[in-house]
Steps between C-alpha positions, in 0.01 A plus 500: 500500500629845404375786715384835356827675592692251283314547168397792283130433439298821496150422638361803315553313172267219611143513369254625760258227388763230553555632852123484564494136396802418718339674800168318451669160483723554803210649701303183423785298655680380186862537395527728198794646307567705192688256278684451174584756235358790697744442788785442254432825317468697823843372609640606162360850543236449230130580516304172469196489272344199672477394862442134589429361844566155650305389805425205726127548425342262252312643199170420675619687811617800297175558311272591797745772611452709184175591324703573185664155486472223241667159494664388176708218357509123508867413447586770754200619704524851641302814586476833320404798713381773265536875564379668182773437241744362758493131580682366804579131450488294819636145504505244779843373608584198286704191587664261254229376263579136582443533876124462512164530329463785254824436313547315174789447257531331163747218435747748348502713819262773377280638780132500404351580842672690780261541794682331788500756782791540742708744708669822392839325485358218288341764280838667444668174404245420227527837324704520181780759532666597825442870436124432487494323837526796738228582754430845649310521829301822526468502880877528566641565148723190525601299191506119514758328278517119507693444175790748485306744285656810655846375409388434141354849476828639624697302239230560236465129426189317382492159666232230522403353836587131509635288216475702174434192282206402718360852528511567126335167419228579756417813304691577177359854499771570758736523202303801374475645850878477536542691175246763609646558847852513361384762247300705749748498788831465319581187704730221381341156469688245712700244302300197620175677408635574151591134458152386606341749258711370214416141585126537553380808307354266235226416754353842426346335192258324737382818671151617394521786245267713714745492790791587272300798368485633857877458527545693174310793651718494811818485292416776254244726669677568828735776384807287423408343165841557340688336787248213514546433129877496549465243776265281298759493225787441743325196651359384162142525628348712223435188291233389751309829474555640151659239272460722191702779659752256644560343158556839335744613764696174484538563127665834586221707346639842595200693367254296704720526808500880473123495440433297816732700724351829381151367581608380844670832578183682394303276737732576791482873423119497493482317834747746653277784381186337641354432153302185413652205317336199336606143425348550153792720400763277662368191322464693174873573515611149595293326233530756218792338310304180441179684415683720249677199346184291462301794365749533216424142401127581472527821296456318170155386616386773739504880534755624759267542799335163450842338457608649834190367676539157341861486619390620843260207538784253450758680715268567792377140505861378521583750775206387714678169559764694696330797665134582478373844400144591601272615220483852643869529405526273196230689308667844530836336423362372169359846428842657560645262242212555255558874523857471367434458126240777517742738668762416240267561203212735584508865392255786452143457626550130579788595729295765680220248546748255655594762759156450656553128558495389863817301439683767300724621782624152593555416132687827445719440805582155362591650160715759676677223688560309177640814337772522766658185357381520137612813315252426220214581738634825646359729234159339538507522879600868478209561261251357748654704783455822303152399384385454859638840594320672212174301524419434868188281521309304760515121449189321381468209743225343291714453189504143369812313407526256208365151527726198520479207258255334739265795451528621860565865562832591664347805663527544879345769713790478746703817509873430457809698576839411359772420750 
């Protein structure tokens, strides 16, 4: 236990709602601590975005204490206490999943249920990385460290708790988490963790695409997209998320590399400025080379926009085997692509009409991004920039987009902003 005088946590940086939840749990007679990344970030002098709590109370004991509480999850059952837009996640102390009822593993070591409750020390030992296994007690501001996390923070080392081979096989997504934490914090990944990642990263192919989509958002929409991409390439993990992009980069496609890094830097800049970002734009960038290539093959049979949409059907279907993309993002992504041949060709009244399209801005931003690495597009991108300045218009959110070969409209009413 590290007393308040021995660490640099500033209580004023802790969410007032998290403190309310801690107070309610301890007043009811339960142990309760701020835990995980929030404590880690506070020790690093950062301002955490999320605050999680670990407690001795079971989910059924937590729920009656808060009117604004809901229980979620099956593989890992926990409570969400909702304060407007802020959600405080409250989890019961877990023990090793093999110690009692509520835990279940597959033959290959993968955990499929993890609801064996235990003590705070047992809870620390079953977490993934040491730096995420720190516990802050609100009543005396002490920090509990059962795994040498404070030493790893001091040395800026990312280390798994327990045997790395076992921990990575339990949950291969830890490979992606290692890359993300290393990118975000600038920590070195311990040698034995690197070895386990190299040996078992292929198990990511068995992870549901929906879960990998959530990891993509954490990697690229948390303000350190460029560094995350670097780490994915360093650990050869990109192939499990975006095989099209990985293949291009491994062929030393310098133009595509510049295209991706410009997009990722733009994303980081927008997040730093408090502007919205969307997976539609990120996926549009990662998948564009294959869409553009396939569309060229269809131009003898189809007009340019239809060729793009036909190529999109094939590329998106292939991508869904790796990471899912909800329709609310895949539809505007297709519309960004479909806008490209129009932006390259339209002039006069047709161009002015296009300015009113709900997806014009995202399509224009994508063209602008392409023009940074393709000199042939710069004159066209400049023309659209000047046209917008001289003809400011309000977008027409009811405008229809062309139909695909299946006859279905590619229109979406979802407003999109390029990242």
